C-alpha angles and dihedrals in degrees: 000000000000121000092222120061120269115251094247132045143095094274101035096112092049093045092050090055091049096041100093091055093044093047092051092048092046093051090053085068090061113118104174148345123238137188122224127192125215108288095023116131118234095182126010125211110257098019126125108257110225100158139033119229122219113198112192095186142353135064130291131172129218123214144161126209132205127217090254090061098255114137132203118206114208090193145262122298122209094209125227104174092319121176121216125194093036095123091055089048088066104033099037093219131131117282110286101197134032114236115205130188111239093191138006109300139171114226132196110224110218124198108245092204092050091053090048089052091047092054090049091052095040106029091172087073089065088076089072090058095041094051095044095045091049089053093048092044093056092047095050092042091053090053093048093046093052090050091053100043103042138051121258094255091056092046093053091046093047092048091053093045092048092050090049090055101047145349115278133208096230117054131209127249126243094220115079092217091060091043089055089054090049089058092044096243143100125277091247094054092044093052091048091052092048090050090052091055091046091049088052087056091237099118139014135208119236109184104308094337128095116216132188109250100184114016094186092051090046090054091050089051091052091048090060088069094055 
């Protein structure tokens, strides 16, 4: 979640007015700063979460692994004062997702207990977390639902169309192997689906990047699945 309120939402105006006070109080819970290099793990799936991490800028990725070695990539986040570990702050469970630095970043380490105490003392600050988590929940659920309900070719096409229409919270990867994990499939299946879309003249590959070639035709292709 982002520390600052999202631009849309039922409580955005109220949260914006309260934000300077909340931000100051939140930063009083800061206990250290820490540097991470590309590939370093901020939070690891299954660990006990004892601190929150506030990333003011830079890219991180979020993934989950199964016992059989398969890994699902939720995506890459271009951070803008993003907080990680906030779900575990509320539910008290082990870390659900691994958070990995994709470049060198500086992170503010925030005392989880201090934030918990702050929310007890100032319960109105909980609205920042509730609003942001609801927004993130709907976004991640939409991604997961699309992955479950539609074939891989549709999901790649929809992802490209969606990114063409508006900015998204979770970015794509340059490497095809990581993109395959983001779509919950193998590299071979991912490459075959991409080739199908290229053969249909809907997208093109420029270096490692996929680009929409004909947005109207891509939309018509998606409509055939409705």
